[in-house]
N, C-alpha and C positions, 0 to 999 in steps of 0.2 A: 282855478279850475271851474270856470263858470259854464263852459259849454258841456253838451251831453257827452262829447267824446273825452273831455278832460276831467269829468267828475262823475264817474260811474257810481251807482248807489249800492250795488251788490258785487260780490266777488265773481259772479258769473259774467259780469260785463267788463272785467279788466282787459279783455282782449280788444275792447273798443278804444282804450286809452292810448294816448301817444307816449313816447318814452319820457318826455319831460314830466308828464303827470304821474307816471309810475315812480320816477325817482323822487318827486316831491312828496308823494303820499307815503312812500316807505320811510322817508326821513321824519315825517309827522308822526307815524306810528312808533318809530323808535323813541322819539321824545315822550310820547304818551306812555309807552311801556316803562321807560325809566322813571317817570313820575309816579306810576302805579307801584313800581318796586319800592321807591322811596317812601311812599305812603304806608306800604306794608311793613317796611322796616320800622317806621315810627310806631305802628300798632304793636308790633312784636316787642319793641322796647318798653312800651307801657305795660304790656302783659308781664314782661320780665320784672319790671319795677314793682308790680303788685304782688309778685310771688305766686302767680297762677301756676307756675311749673309744678310746685309741690302738690297743689290740690288736684292737678290733672294726672298725677302719677309719673310725670316726666322729671328726670333728675337734672337735665340740662336743656338749655334753649335749643341746642342743635337737635336733641332727641325729639322735642316737640315739633320742630320744623320738618324733620325727616318723616315722622309718622303722620302728621296732619296733611303734608303736601305730597307724600309718596315720592320723595326725591332720594338720591343716593346719599350715603353717609358723608362723602366728600362735599357734595353740593350743600347739604344741610350745614356742615361746619363753616363753609364759606359764607353762607347767608348769616349765620349766627355771629361770625366775626365782624361782619359789616354792621349788624345791628348794635353790637356792643361798642364798636369804635365810633359810630356816627352819633350816638345818643347817650345821654347821661344814664348811669347805671346805679343800682342800689349801693348804698354806702352807710357808714356809721354816722347817723344824723342826716347831714346834707347829702344829696345825690353825688355820685362820683362824676366829675366832669368828663365830657366825651374826649376821645383822643383826636378826632378830626371834625370839629364843628363846621369849618368852612367847606369841607368836602360834602358834609350833609346838606348844606344849603345849595351847592351846585347840583347834587343829586336830585333834590326836590324840584329844581328847575327843569330837570331832564337833560341837563347839559353833559353829564357824564354817567357812565353805566358801570356794571359789575366789575369787569377786568380793570378798568381805570381806577375805580375806588380801591380795589385790592392793592394795586401798585402803590398808591399814595399811602394807604394804611401801613404797608410793610416798611416803607421808608420812615414814616413818623414813629413807628414802634421801635426803630433802631436808634433814634436820637437819644443821647445820654440825658439823664435827669438833671445834670448840672447845667445844661443849656438854658438860658432864660426863656420864660414863656413867650415874651415878645418876639424873640428870634425864631421860636418854633412856629408861631402863627404866621410870621412873615414868610418863612420857608414853605408852610402849607399853602399860603396864598399863591406863591410862585408855582408850585406843583399843580394847583387847581387850574390856574390860568393856562398853564402849559397843556393840561389834560383836555381842555376844551377843543383842541385841534390835534391831539396826539393819542396814540394807542398805548397799551400797557407796557410794551417793551421800551418805547422811547421814554415813557414816564419813569420806568425803573432806572434807566441810564441817567436821567435828570436827577433822580433821587440819590444816586451814588455821588454825583457831583455836589449835591446839597450837603450830604453827610461829610464829604471831604472838607467843605467850607465850615460847617458847624463843629466838627470834631476832627481836626486835622491830625491829631496824635493817634486816633483810633483807640481800640481797646487796650487797657493796660495788660502787660504780660502776666500770666498766671504764675504763682509761686508753687513750683512742683515739689517742694520739700515739705512733707507732712510734719507737723509739730505735735509734741505730746500735748494731749488735751485732757483737762479734768472735766468729767461729766457734770453738766448742770441741767437742771429742769425747773422751769417756772410755770406756775398755774396763773392764767391771765383771765380777768373779767373785762370784756370789752364794753364800751359805752352803750352799745345797742342791746346789752343783756346777754349776748352770746359768750361762751366760755372757750378757752383755748389753751394750748401748750406752746412753750418755746424751749427747745432743748439744744444743747451742745454735747455731742457724744464722742467718746474715744472710738478708735477704729474697730476694736473688737465688739463693743456694744452695738455700734452701728451695724456691723456685719451680721451679728446674731439677730437683731431686731428685724432687719430687712429680709433675712433669709426665712424668718418665721412668717412675716407678713406677705411676702411675694406670692406663695401659693394661694393665700386667702384673698389676694387682690386681683386675681386673674379675672378677665371679663367673663360674664355668664355665657352660657351656650346660646347660640342664635335660636330664636323661636319664630317659626313661620317666616324666616328670612330676615327678621328684625334682630339686630345685634344689641348687645348691652349698651345702653345709652349713657352710662356713667363715664365721666372723664377719669383720667388716671388719679388725680387728687382725690376725687370722690370715692374711687375704689379702695385706695389706701385708707381713707377715712373710715369707711365701713369696715375694712379689715381690722383696723386698730380698735374700733369699738367692740367688734366681736372678740378680739384678742383679750381685751380687758374683761369682757363678760365671761369668757372661758376661764380666766384666772379666778375671778370672784366666785365662781360656782364650783371650783375644784376643791375636793376635800383632802387633797394630797399636798396642798400648799399652805404656808402660814396664814393664819386668820386673825381674828380679834377675840381675845379672852377665851381661847380654846374653841371658838366656833368658826364656821366658814364666814368669809367677809360679808357684812350686811350694811345697809344704810337705812336711815330712819326718815320717813316722810310724815310730817305732822300737819294737820289741818283741822279746822273747826267742823263740827257736825253739820252746821247750816250750809257751809260752803260745799261739803261733800254731797249733800242732798240737792242743792240748787244748781250744781254744775258751774257756779260762779266763784269769784273770789280767788284767794291764793292759798298756797301751802308753803311749808318750810322744809327744804331738803337739807338733811344733815351734811355739813362741810361745804355747802353751796350757798344757801340762803333762800329768799323768796322765789317761788316758782308758781306758774299758773295752775289752776285746778285741773286743767286738761293734761298738762305734763305730769301731774301727780297721779292721775288715773292711768297714764301709760306705764309709769313705774310700778304702780300697784298690781299690775298684771304679772310681774316678775316674781317667781317663787323665792328669790333671795332678798326681797324687800319687806320690811316689817312696817305695815301701815299703822300709824297711831292717830286716833281720833279724839279731839278734845271737846269738852262741853263749853258752855257760855262763859264760865268762870276760869277756863283753862285747865279744868281737872281732866285727867285721862279717862275716857269712857271705854276705850277698847285698844289694846295693844295686840295686834294679830301676830301669830307665830308664822314663821316662814313656811312650815309644812301645811299651813291652813289653805294656802292658795292652790297649789297643784302638788299632789303626792307623787312619789316615784312611780307607783303603779299607773297613775293617770298619765304621766309622761310617757311611759312605755306604750300605753294604749293610743295616745296621740301620735307617737312615732309610727306605729303600725298603720293607723288610719290615714294620716296626712303625709308621712314620709319626708317632711321638710316644710318649708314655708308654703302655705296653702294658697297664697295669692296667685291668680292666673299668670302663668308665664315665668314665675320665679323658681330658680333651681337651688336656692339656699338650703343646705342640709340641716338636719335636726339640731346638731350642737350649736348652730348659729341662730337658733330661733327661741322664742319664748311663747308661753301659753297666754292667749288673749281671751278675756271674758267677753263673749258676744253681747250678753246683757250685763252691763257694768255692775260692780259691787254695790254702788250707791243706789242702783235701781233694783236691788234685791236679787241680782243674778247669782246663781249658785255655781260652785266649783264642781260641775258635772261634765262628763265627756260631751254631752249634747249642747253644752254652753261654752265649750272651749275650742280654740283653733290655734294651730301653730303659725306664727308669723315672724319673719325676719325684722330687724330693727327698722329698716326703711318702710316696710309695708305696715308694721305695727303703728308707727306714727301717722302714716297716711290714713289709716282707719279712724284714728282718734281725732285727726285735724281736718278731715274732709267729709264730703257727702257720700263716699263709698260705703256700702252696706254689706254685711256678711251674715249668712244664716246657715243652719244645718238643714239640708233638704230631707225629703221623706226617706231617701235611701241611706241616710246617715252620714252623707258626705258634705263638706262645706262648699258653698257657692257664693259668688260675689256679684254685686250689682253696681255698675258705674253711675256717677251722677248724670242727670238728664242732659247737661250740656256736652257730655262726652258720648253718651249713648241714649238718644231720645226713646228708643224702644225698651230700655231698662232690661235687656236680656241677661239672665244670670250666666255667669262664666265660672269655669272650674280650672284648676291646675291639672295638667296632664303630664307634667315633667317628672313626677315621682312614681316609681313602681310600688304598688300596694300589694301586700300579701293577703 
C-alpha cells in the first residue's frame, strides 16, 4: 500500500482505496484486534491471579468484565471463560495450569479470534482426565492448526472427531439405582490456609438442606440493570454461611453449656493495637488479626485479649458488642446490609464497628452499620470506607482506583421507616 490510493491515512479517504487495499487493510485490522484481545486476556488473568476481584467488590471475573466494559452478561461470561482457559489460574501453592496454552499462543499471534477460541475450549473441556497430557496437547495442536483457516462450526466438527479418537467409548452410563447412604461430613484444612467441607448425604438430608438453602441462594435483584454477579456456587456458599450464622444465633436450638453457640478468639494486646500479627480461633487455629477483627464485630463472638505473659486481660461478653435494642435500632435505620446495591435482609447481616474496637471505637448506633458477610469482609480487607453522614445514615466511599472522585454512595434497596 505504497501509493496514495492504496494507503489512505484517515477513514475519510477510504473511498480512494481500491478493492485490494480495502481487503488487505481489513485483514490487518482483524489481526491487530485479535492481538489486542489476547493482551487484554493476559492482563485480566494477572488481575484474577492477584485477587483484585475481592478488593474491587466483584465476586467473579465475569462480573468485573461486565461492569468495567459495559458488555452483556453473556459476553462477559464468554470473555471470562477465555481468560481462565488460556492462562494459569490461582491454585493451592503453584498456579493452576491453563486448559489451552497452545490456543493462547495462537491468539497472541492474532491467528485466531473469539469464536474459534471458544470452539477449541469447549472440545478440550470435554476430554476425560484419563487421557494422557501428551495426547491432549497433540489434539490441541491439531485443532489450533485447523482453526487458522477454519471457522467455529468446522472447528466444532473437528473437535467431535478428536473426541471420538481420544475417548471412543464415550461417557460411562449412569447408575440410576440410588443406594442407601450413611451421612458423612469431613472438615478440611487446605494447604493454602482455606477451610472446607466434604459431605456425603442421604436423600432426605440432602433434600432438606437444599430446600432450606434454595431460597437463600437466589440471585439478588437487579440494580440499575446490573444483575447479581455471583456464580451459583458462590450464591450457595453465601447461603450456607448465613444458614450456619442463623443457627448459631438462635436461642431455640441446642447450644454449649446452656448458652447460645459461641466461639473464642484469642490474641495478644500488642497485636490487637498494632493491626498486625495473628490470633487464635477456637476449633480452627491461627488466623490473621484482620480476620479476628471481622469476627469481633459479631455479637455471638467472645473476644479474649491476653497480656505479654499470656494472662487474660479481658474476656468480653457477647452482649457487650451489640445489644438487642441496638440491633432493633439498626434494623429500623439500615433495613438490611447498608452497602450500596446490596439487598441482603437483616437476619443475614451483622453489626460492624466503623471505628474498630482496638481503635477505641464504641458500641453506639453512630459507630455501627449492618453488613452482610461478603461486604463485611470487603470493608475489613480493602480500601472501601464507611461513615455515618450528618443525617445519621451510613454512606460508603470506593477506593480511588474504582472511583477517582471518591463520591459517597448509599444503599437505596431497603425501605426505612
